MARNU-513271 format. One record per atom (N, C-alpha, C): chain; atom name; x, y, z. Coordinates in steps of 0.05 Angstrom, whole numbers, plus 32768, in hexadecimal, padded with zeros to 4 digits. Example, Ala and Ser with C-alpha at 12.3 -4.5 7.8 and 13.67 -1.06 7.14 Angstrom:
! residues 2
PT  mol  atom    c1    c2    c3
PT    A     N  8108  7F8E  809C
PT    A    CA  80F6  7FA6  809C
PT    A     C  8108  7FBE  809C
PT    A     N  8101  7FD3  808E
PT    A    CA  8111  7FEB  808F
PT    A     C  8102  8001  809D
***
This chain:
! residues 120
PT  mol  atom    c1    c2    c3
PT    A     N  80CF  80B0  7F0B
PT    A    CA  80D2  80B1  7F28
PT    A     C  80B9  80BC  7F35
PT    A     N  80AE  80B3  7F4B
PT    A    CA  80A0  80B9  7F5B
PT    A     C  809A  80BE  7F7C
PT    A     N  8097  80D7  7F7B
PT    A    CA  809F  80DC  7F9F
PT    A     C  8088  80CB  7FA8
PT    A     N  809A  80BB  7FCB
PT    A    CA  808C  80B3  7FD5
PT    A     C  808D  80D1  7FF1
PT    A     N  806C  80CC  7FEF
PT    A    CA  806E  80D3  8014
PT    A     C  806F  80C3  8028
PT    A     N  807F  80CA  803B
PT    A    CA  8080  80B7  8053
PT    A     C  806B  80B9  8071
PT    A     N  8065  80B1  8071
PT    A    CA  8050  80B0  808B
PT    A     C  8059  80A4  80A6
PT    A     N  805A  80AC  80BB
PT    A    CA  8069  80A3  80D6
PT    A     C  8057  8089  80D4
PT    A     N  8068  8070  80DF
PT    A    CA  805D  8055  80E9
PT    A     C  8057  8055  8105
PT    A     N  8067  8065  8115
PT    A    CA  8063  806C  8136
PT    A     C  8076  807C  813D
PT    A     N  8064  8087  814E
PT    A    CA  806C  80A8  8161
PT    A     C  8060  809B  817C
PT    A     N  8071  80AB  818E
PT    A    CA  806B  80B4  81AA
PT    A     C  8087  80C2  81B2
PT    A     N  808C  80C7  81D2
PT    A    CA  809A  80D8  81DC
PT    A     C  80B6  80E1  81D2
PT    A     N  80BA  80C0  81C3
PT    A    CA  80E3  80BD  81BE
PT    A     C  80DE  80C4  81A0
PT    A     N  80CE  80CB  8195
PT    A    CA  80CD  80D2  817C
PT    A     C  80AF  80C4  8168
PT    A     N  80BE  80BE  814F
PT    A    CA  80AB  80B4  8138
PT    A     C  80C7  809A  812E
PT    A     N  80B5  808F  8117
PT    A    CA  80B8  8073  8113
PT    A     C  80B3  807B  80F4
PT    A     N  80C0  8074  80E1
PT    A    CA  80B8  8078  80C7
PT    A     C  80C4  8064  80AC
PT    A     N  80A8  804E  80AE
PT    A    CA  80BC  803B  8096
PT    A     C  80BD  8041  807A
PT    A     N  80D6  8042  8070
PT    A    CA  80D6  804D  8057
PT    A     C  80D1  8033  8047
PT    A     N  80D6  801B  8044
PT    A    CA  80D9  8007  8030
PT    A     C  80C8  7FE9  803F
PT    A     N  80BA  7FE2  803A
PT    A    CA  80B5  7FC3  8043
PT    A     C  80B2  7FAC  8033
PT    A     N  80C2  7FB2  801D
PT    A    CA  80C6  7F96  800C
PT    A     C  80E9  7F88  800C
PT    A     N  80ED  7F80  7FFE
PT    A    CA  8107  7F75  8007
PT    A     C  811C  7F87  7FEE
PT    A     N  8135  7F8A  7FFD
PT    A    CA  8145  7F9C  7FEC
PT    A     C  8161  7F88  7FEC
PT    A     N  8168  7F8C  7FD1
PT    A    CA  8181  7F86  7FD1
PT    A     C  819F  7F90  7FD5
PT    A     N  8196  7FAD  7FCC
PT    A    CA  81B5  7FBF  7FDA
PT    A     C  81AF  7FD2  7FEE
PT    A     N  81B2  7FE0  7FF9
PT    A    CA  81B8  7FFC  7FFE
PT    A     C  81D2  800C  7FF9
PT    A     N  81CF  801C  7FEB
PT    A    CA  81EA  8039  7FE0
PT    A     C  81EE  804A  7FE6
PT    A     N  81FF  8054  7FF4
PT    A    CA  81F7  8077  7FF7
PT    A     C  820C  8080  7FDB
PT    A     N  81FD  809B  7FCC
PT    A    CA  8203  809D  7FB2
PT    A     C  820C  80BB  7FB5
PT    A     N  8226  80C2  7FB4
PT    A    CA  822A  80DD  7FBB
PT    A     C  822F  80F1  7F9A
PT    A     N  8229  8109  7FA4
PT    A    CA  8226  811E  7F88
PT    A     C  822E  812F  7F95
PT    A     N  8247  8139  7F77
PT    A    CA  824E  8156  7F7C
PT    A     C  823F  816B  7F6E
PT    A     N  823D  8185  7F7D
PT    A    CA  8224  8194  7F69
PT    A     C  822D  8191  7F52
PT    A     N  821A  8191  7F3B
PT    A    CA  8220  819E  7F25
PT    A     C  8220  817E  7F16
PT    A     N  8229  816D  7F23
PT    A    CA  822E  814A  7F14
PT    A     C  820C  8143  7F05
PT    A     N  8215  8131  7EFC
PT    A    CA  81FB  811D  7EEC
PT    A     C  8204  80FD  7EF6
PT    A     N  81E8  80F4  7F01
PT    A    CA  81EE  80CE  7F04
PT    A     C  81D5  80BE  7EF1
PT    A     N  81D7  80B2  7EF5
PT    A    CA  81BF  809E  7EE8
PT    A     C  81C7  80A4  7EC8
PT    A     N  81A8  80B1  7EB9
PT    A    CA  81AA  80B1  7E9F
PT    A     C  81A7  808E  7E95
PT    A     N  8195  8084  7EA7
PT    A    CA  8194  805E  7E9E
PT    A     C  8171  805D  7EA9
PT    A     N  816D  8041  7EAE
PT    A    CA  815A  8033  7EAB
PT    A     C  8161  8016  7EB4
PT    A     N  8153  800A  7ECC
PT    A    CA  8159  7FEE  7ECF
PT    A     C  813C  7FDD  7EC4
PT    A     N  813A  7FCB  7EB5
PT    A    CA  8122  7FBC  7EB8
PT    A     C  8117  7FA9  7EC4
PT    A     N  8130  7FA3  7ED6
PT    A    CA  8129  7F8D  7EE4
PT    A     C  811F  7F9C  7F0C
PT    A     N  8133  7FBA  7F0B
PT    A    CA  812C  7FBD  7F2B
PT    A     C  8128  7FD4  7F35
PT    A     N  811C  7FD9  7F45
PT    A    CA  8112  7FED  7F4B
PT    A     C  8123  7FFB  7F66
PT    A     N  8129  8010  7F65
PT    A    CA  8137  8022  7F71
PT    A     C  8127  8037  7F82
PT    A     N  8129  803B  7F9E
PT    A    CA  8125  804D  7FB1
PT    A     C  8139  8064  7FB4
PT    A     N  813B  8077  7FBC
PT    A    CA  814F  8090  7FB9
PT    A     C  8144  80A0  7FDB
PT    A     N  8149  809B  7FEB
PT    A    CA  814E  80AE  8002
PT    A     C  815D  80C9  8003
PT    A     N  8161  80E1  7FFC
PT    A    CA  8161  80F9  8002
PT    A     C  8172  8106  8017
PT    A     N  818C  80F8  8020
PT    A    CA  8199  8101  8038
PT    A     C  81A7  811B  803A
PT    A     N  81B0  8124  802A
PT    A    CA  81C0  813C  8026
PT    A     C  81B4  814B  8001
PT    A     N  81AF  8163  8007
PT    A    CA  81B3  8172  7FF1
PT    A     C  8193  817A  7FE2
PT    A     N  81A0  8174  7FC0
PT    A    CA  818C  8181  7FB9
PT    A     C  8191  8174  7F99
PT    A     N  8174  8167  7F89
PT    A    CA  817A  8158  7F74
PT    A     C  8165  815B  7F68
PT    A     N  8171  815F  7F53
PT    A    CA  8157  8164  7F31
PT    A     C  8155  814A  7F2E
PT    A     N  8143  8135  7F24
PT    A    CA  8139  811B  7F24
PT    A     C  812F  811A  7F0B
PT    A     N  8134  810C  7EF4
PT    A    CA  8127  810F  7EDD
PT    A     C  8125  80F4  7ECF
PT    A     N  810B  80F3  7EC2
PT    A    CA  80FE  80D9  7EB4
PT    A     C  80FA  80E2  7E95
PT    A     N  80F0  80CA  7E89
PT    A    CA  80E5  80CE  7E6C
PT    A     C  80C8  80C1  7E71
PT    A     N  80B5  80D2  7E67
PT    A    CA  809F  80CD  7E6B
PT    A     C  808E  80D0  7E43
PT    A     N  8087  80C1  7E39
PT    A    CA  8083  80D1  7E24
PT    A     C  809F  80D0  7E0F
PT    A     N  80B4  80D5  7E11
PT    A    CA  80CA  80D7  7E0A
PT    A     C  80CF  80F8  7E0F
PT    A     N  80C0  80F8  7E22
PT    A    CA  80BF  811B  7E2B
PT    A     C  80D5  8121  7E43
PT    A     N  80E6  8131  7E53
PT    A    CA  80F3  812B  7E67
PT    A     C  80DB  8137  7E7B
PT    A     N  80D9  8129  7E8B
PT    A    CA  80D0  813D  7EA6
PT    A     C  80DB  8131  7EC1
PT    A     N  80DF  814C  7ED3
PT    A    CA  80F5  8157  7EE5
PT    A     C  80E2  8156  7F05
PT    A     N  80F0  814A  7F1C
PT    A    CA  80E1  8161  7F2E
PT    A     C  8102  815D  7F4C
PT    A     N  8102  8174  7F54
PT    A    CA  8116  817C  7F69
PT    A     C  810C  816C  7F82
PT    A     N  8122  8161  7F8F
PT    A    CA  811D  8150  7FA7
PT    A     C  8131  815B  7FB9
PT    A     N  8126  8157  7FCE
PT    A    CA  8143  8169  7FE4
PT    A     C  8144  815A  7FF8
PT    A     N  8157  815A  8009
PT    A    CA  8157  8148  8023
PT    A     C  8143  8145  8039
PT    A     N  813A  8124  803C
PT    A    CA  8124  811B  8043
PT    A     C  8109  8114  8032
PT    A     N  8111  811C  8021
PT    A    CA  8107  8111  8003
PT    A     C  8106  80F7  7FF9
PT    A     N  80F2  80E1  7FEC
PT    A    CA  80F6  80CA  7FE7
PT    A     C  80EA  80C6  7FD3
PT    A     N  80EE  80B6  7FC8
PT    A    CA  80E8  80B3  7FAF
PT    A     C  80EE  8098  7FA0
PT    A     N  80DD  8086  7F88
PT    A    CA  80E8  8071  7F79
PT    A     C  80EB  8075  7F5C
PT    A     N  80EC  8066  7F56
PT    A    CA  80FE  805B  7F38
PT    A     C  80FA  803D  7F35
PT    A     N  80E1  803F  7F20
PT    A    CA  80D0  8021  7F1C
PT    A     C  80DA  8010  7F08
PT    A     N  80E2  7FFD  7F0A
PT    A    CA  80EC  7FEC  7EE9
PT    A     C  80E0  7FFF  7ED1
PT    A     N  80FB  7FF8  7EC1
PT    A    CA  80F2  800D  7EA4
PT    A     C  80EF  8026  7EAA
PT    A     N  80F5  802C  7EBF
PT    A    CA  80F3  804C  7EBB
PT    A     C  8104  805C  7EBE
PT    A     N  810F  806C  7EAF
PT    A    CA  8123  8080  7EA5
PT    A     C  812E  808C  7EBC
PT    A     N  8146  8095  7EC9
PT    A    CA  814C  80A2  7ED2
PT    A     C  8168  80B8  7EDB
PT    A     N  8160  80CA  7EE1
PT    A    CA  817C  80D1  7EDE
PT    A     C  816F  80EA  7EF7
PT    A     N  8198  80F3  7F02
PT    A    CA  8196  8109  7F14
PT    A     C  81AF  811A  7F0F
PT    A     N  81A7  8131  7F13
PT    A    CA  81B1  8150  7F16
PT    A     C  81BC  815B  7F33
PT    A     N  81CD  815C  7F3F
PT    A    CA  81D4  8164  7F5F
PT    A     C  81D1  8185  7F5B
PT    A     N  81C1  8187  7F65
PT    A    CA  81C0  81B3  7F5E
PT    A     C  81CA  81BB  7F75
PT    A     N  81D2  81A5  7F8D
PT    A    CA  81ED  81AB  7F98
PT    A     C  81F9  8192  7FAC
PT    A     N  820A  8195  7FB5
PT    A    CA  821E  817A  7FB3
PT    A     C  8205  8167  7FCF
PT    A     N  81FC  8158  7FC4
PT    A    CA  81E8  8148  7FD0
PT    A     C  81E9  8129  7FD4
PT    A     N  81DA  8118  7FE6
PT    A    CA  81E3  8101  7FE5
PT    A     C  81C7  80EF  7FE9
PT    A     N  81C3  80D7  7FDB
PT    A    CA  81B3  80BE  7FE6
PT    A     C  81B1  80AE  7FF0
PT    A     N  819D  809C  7FFF
PT    A    CA  81A4  8089  8005
PT    A     C  818E  8073  7FEE
PT    A     N  8198  8063  7FDA
PT    A    CA  818C  8051  7FCB
PT    A     C  818C  8036  7FD4
PT    A     N  816D  8034  7FCB
PT    A    CA  8167  8015  7FDC
PT    A     C  815E  8006  7FC2
PT    A     N  816A  7FEE  7FB9
PT    A    CA  815C  7FE2  7F9A
PT    A     C  8153  7FCA  7FA6
PT    A     N  8141  7FBA  7F99
PT    A    CA  8135  7F9A  7F98
PT    A     C  8135  7F9C  7F7A
PT    A     N  8157  7F8C  7F75
PT    A    CA  8156  7F80  7F5E
PT    A     C  8175  7F7F  7F53
PT    A     N  817C  7F72  7F47
PT    A    CA  8196  7F72  7F3A
PT    A     C  81A3  7F90  7F33
PT    A     N  81AC  7F95  7F4E
PT    A    CA  81BE  7FB2  7F49
PT    A     C  81DD  7FB3  7F5C
PT    A     N  81DF  7FA9  7F70
PT    A    CA  81ED  7FAD  7F82
PT    A     C  8211  7F9F  7F78
PT    A     N  821F  7FA8  7F7C
PT    A    CA  823D  7FA2  7F82
PT    A     C  8244  7F96  7F61
PT    A     N  824D  7F7E  7F60
PT    A    CA  8253  7F7B  7F44
PT    A     C  823D  7F6E  7F32
PT    A     N  8225  7F74  7F38
PT    A    CA  8211  7F73  7F2B
PT    A     C  8205  7F97  7F22
PT    A     N  8216  7FA3  7F21
PT    A    CA  8211  7FC5  7F26
PT    A     C  8205  7FCB  7F05
PT    A     N  821F  7FBF  7EF2
PT    A    CA  820E  7FC2  7ED4
PT    A     C  81F9  7FB1  7ED3
PT    A     N  81F9  7F9C  7ED8
PT    A    CA  81E5  7F80  7ED0
PT    A     C  81C9  7F87  7EC0
PT    A     N  81BC  7F9C  7ECF
PT    A    CA  81A2  7FA9  7ECB
PT    A     C  81A0  7FC0  7ECC
PT    A     N  81B0  7FD1  7EBE
PT    A    CA  81B9  7FE8  7EBA
PT    A     C  81B9  7FF0  7E94
PT    A     N  81A7  8007  7E8B
PT    A    CA  81A6  800E  7E73
PT    A     C  81B1  802D  7E69
PT    A     N  81BE  8028  7E61
PT    A    CA  81C3  8044  7E63
PT    A     C  81B0  805F  7E4C
PT    A     N  81AC  8071  7E50
PT    A    CA  8195  8084  7E3B
PT    A     C  819F  809D  7E40
PT    A     N  8195  80AE  7E2F
PT    A    CA  819D  80CE  7E3A
PT    A     C  8189  80E2  7E40
PT    A     N  817D  80E3  7E54
PT    A    CA  816C  80FA  7E66
PT    A     C  817A  810F  7E67
PT    A     N  818E  811B  7E75
PT    A    CA  8198  8137  7E7C
PT    A     C  81AE  812B  7E6B
***
């Protein structure tokens, strides 16, 4: 997972506009977590998955050279998991993320590009 620093695209007296993604998106999904729950523990061969934390705090883990590496993300943070990158989420508190995916990940295709592994 890689944190994305968000830059303001436009700002005036009304407020600001920040572009999150400028690539083709196949699905936008709201995912809710109860404190202490784990989601993920998988990777996707073809799918890129961007996540915007709308509420709460999550520890997000990946595997680098078979070692677990984690980072904490909270409301307003934005990060991406690239194809073949393992990812798992542990809810440090009740949380929500908006997940934007490019690749076969939505609806009936949910499991088509999902490969289960154990990270957390």
